[in-house]
N, C-alpha and C positions, 0 to 999 in steps of 0.2 A: 504493500500500500504506500509506503514511504517512497519507494523507487518510482511509483507512478504519479507522485505529487499529490496524493490523497490527504496528506497531513499538513499542507501549506496553510498556515494560520493567517498571514498578512499579505495582501496584494496591494501595493502602493500605486497601481495604475490610476491615471487621471482620466481615463476614457469613461465618459458618463454612460455609455451603452453597456458596460460590463456590470453585471448584477452584484457580484460579491467582491467588493474591494473594501479597504479600510475606510474610505470616505463615504461610501454608501452605507456602511454599517454605523459609523459614528454620527453622521449628519442625517442621512435619510432615515436610518433606524431610530434616531432620537425623536424625530417628528412623528414617525409612524407609531412608536410606542406611546408618546404623549397623547396622541389621538385615540389609540385603541384602548389604553388603560386609564385615561383621564377624562375623556369626553364621550366615550361610546356607551350606549345604554346597556349593552350586555354586561359590561364590567361595573358600571355605576350602580345598577340594581343589586349587585352582589355587595358592594360597599355599604349600601343602605341597610343590609341585613346584619352588619357588624354591631357589636354591643355599644361601641363608642368610636370616636375618631382615631384614637390610638390603635385600637384593634384593626380598624380599616387600613391604617398605614402599615401595620405589621403584616397584614395579609398581602398587601401590595408588594412589599419587599420580599416576603417569603415566596410569592409567586414568581418573582424574577429569578430567585435562586433555583427553584424547582424547574422552571422553563429551561434554564441553562443546562441543568443536569439531564433533563429530558432530551433536549436537542443533541447533547453530547452522545447520549445513548443511540439516538437515531443515526448519527454520523458514523459511529463505530459499527453499527449493524450494516450500514451501506458499504463500509470498507471491507468488512468480513465477507459480504456477498460477492464483492468484486474479486477478492483474493480467491474465494472458492471457485469462481467461474474461470479465472485465468490460469489457475493451477491445474486445470484439467479434471478436477474431482467432480465437477458438475457441468454438464454440457447444456448450453442454452442456444435457442435459435438465434441466428445472426440478425434477424430483423426485430427482435424483441425490444420493447421500450423500457427505459429505466424504471418507470412507474410500475411495470408489470413483474419485475424480478422478485420482489419480496412476496407478492401473492403466489407466484409460482413456487417459491421456496417453501412457503407454508404448506402447500398442497403436496409437494413431491418429497420433501425432506423431513418434515416433522413427524414424530410417531403418532399413531392413532390415539385419540384421547386428547393429546395436546393440541392437535389441529382444531378440534371443536372449541377448546378453551380459548385459543387465540382468536378465532373467528368471532366468538361470543364477546370477547373483549373489544375487538374492533367495532362491532355493531353497537355495543354499549357506549363506547366513546363517541361514535357518530350520533347516537340518539341524544346524549347529554348536550352535545354542541347544538344540535338542531332544536332541541326543546328550549334552550336559552335564547337562541336567535328568534324563534317564533314568539316566545313570551315577551321579549323586549320590543319586537316590532309591533305587536298588538298593544302593549302598554303605551308605547309612544304615540301610536295612532289614536288611541282613546283619549289620552291626556292632552295631546296637542291639537287634535282636529275634532273628534266626536264631541267631547265635553264643551269646548267653546261654541260649537255650532248648535248643540242641543243641551243647554245648561240646566234645564229643569227636569231632566229624566231621573228616574229612580236608580239606586245602586244595582238593582236586579237587571234593569235594562242596559246599564253600562256593562255588566257582566256578560249578558247575552251578546252584546255588540262585540266585546273582546273575543268571545268564542268564535263568532263569525269571521272576525278579522284574522284570528289565528288560522282558521281554515283557508282563508284567502291567501295569506302569506305562505302557507304550506304548499298550496297549488302553484303559487308563483315560483317557489324554490324548485319544485318538480319540473316546471317548464324551463327554468334556466338550466337545470341539469340535463334535460333532454336536448336542449339546443347545444350545450357544450359537447355532449356526446356526438352529435351530428357533425359539428365542426371538426372534431378530432384533431386539435392542434398538436404539432410535434413538441411543443413546450411541456415541461413537467407540470404536474398538477399543482405543486406548491407555488411555482412561478405564476400560474394562471390565477389561482385563488388570491394570492397576495397582490397581484397587479389589479384585479377587480376591486379588492378592498381598498387599494390606494386611490381609487377614483373618488371616493367620498370622504375618507378619513381626514384629508387635508382641509376640506371645506368645514367639516364639523369642528376641527380644532381651531380653525380661523374664527368661526362664530363664537366659540367658547372663549377665546382670547379677547375678542371684542367685548364680550359681556363683562370681562374683568376690568375694563377701562372705567375711569371715573367720569369721563365726558359722555354725555348721552349720544347714542347712535340711533339714527332713524331706522325704522324697519325697512323702508324702501331702499335705503343705501345698503343695508345688510343683505337684502334679497338680491339686489343687483350685483353686489360683490360676490355673493355665493354663486350666482349664475356665471359670472365672469371666471371665477375660480374653476368651476366645472368645465367651462369651455377651454381654459388653459390646460387642464389635465387631459381632456379628450384630445387636444391637439398633439400631445406626445404619446398618448395611449394607442391611438389608431395605427400609427406606423409600427409600433411594437407588436400589435395584434396581427399584422400581416408580415411579420418577420423582417421588418426594416426599422429596428428601434433607433430612436433619437437619444433617449435616456432610458436607463433601467428603471424597473418599478419602484425601488426604494426612494427615487427622487419625486415620485408622484405626490407624496404627502407634503414635502416642503414647497413644491410648486403650487399645490392647491391652497395651502395655508397662507403663504406670502401673497399670492395674487388676490385671495379673498380679503385679507386684512388691508392691503394697500389700496385696492380699488374702493373698498367700503369707506376707508378714512378719507380718500380723495373726494368721493361723492358726498359724504357727510359734510365735509368742509365747504364744498361748493354750494350745497343747498342752504347751509347756515349763513353764508355770506350773501 
């Protein structure tokens, strides 16, 4: 693995189209993590379940440590599979994709009994992630749209509305998965998922930062800034989706955040003057 460069920790390349470099990790990763762990509904709803602020802070720090260990395990598994395949101990089809290797290893190499346990673990992890995203989507839709438009409804009606919205978002996720399957991009699943997440995380972080400012920000300026931020991210996302990347996906969050904040502040200042 070391001979094949699998243990290279730091890449100092300044090419913005390369995904895994020191600069994308430090700069792009910082913006992405601030958005996903500081302003995303999936994480915030978990912080709100903590006993107090200190417990929420401890949980956030602990999650960072556990995620580091978790991804280290993933990387070592990948290196182990690579060594197993190139050593001749395990023959793989020449046209197999990297994303398919681990699944094939589970089916072909793990003993009976352990296969079922691993598959059950994978499904449980997927279900926990999906349930969190569905719950947060429905909660945000009810709190930000349904309640303001229908303020005099009973709690039972809001509950029923959240159930229907959960069903709607579930169907939307299935539709996105089917579309992604039909597209069959050569990029890895991790790259595709994180690049799609980067489309909106920057805008969410930008609005969150604007909310921390002492000066009042008009809702019109914030909306226009958010739309401009989305357009800026889409301008660099589309070339990457057709395998002609301008910048790698870790830069999507900084681009979305900075463009949202700067345009909103400029429009806000113009309307006030």
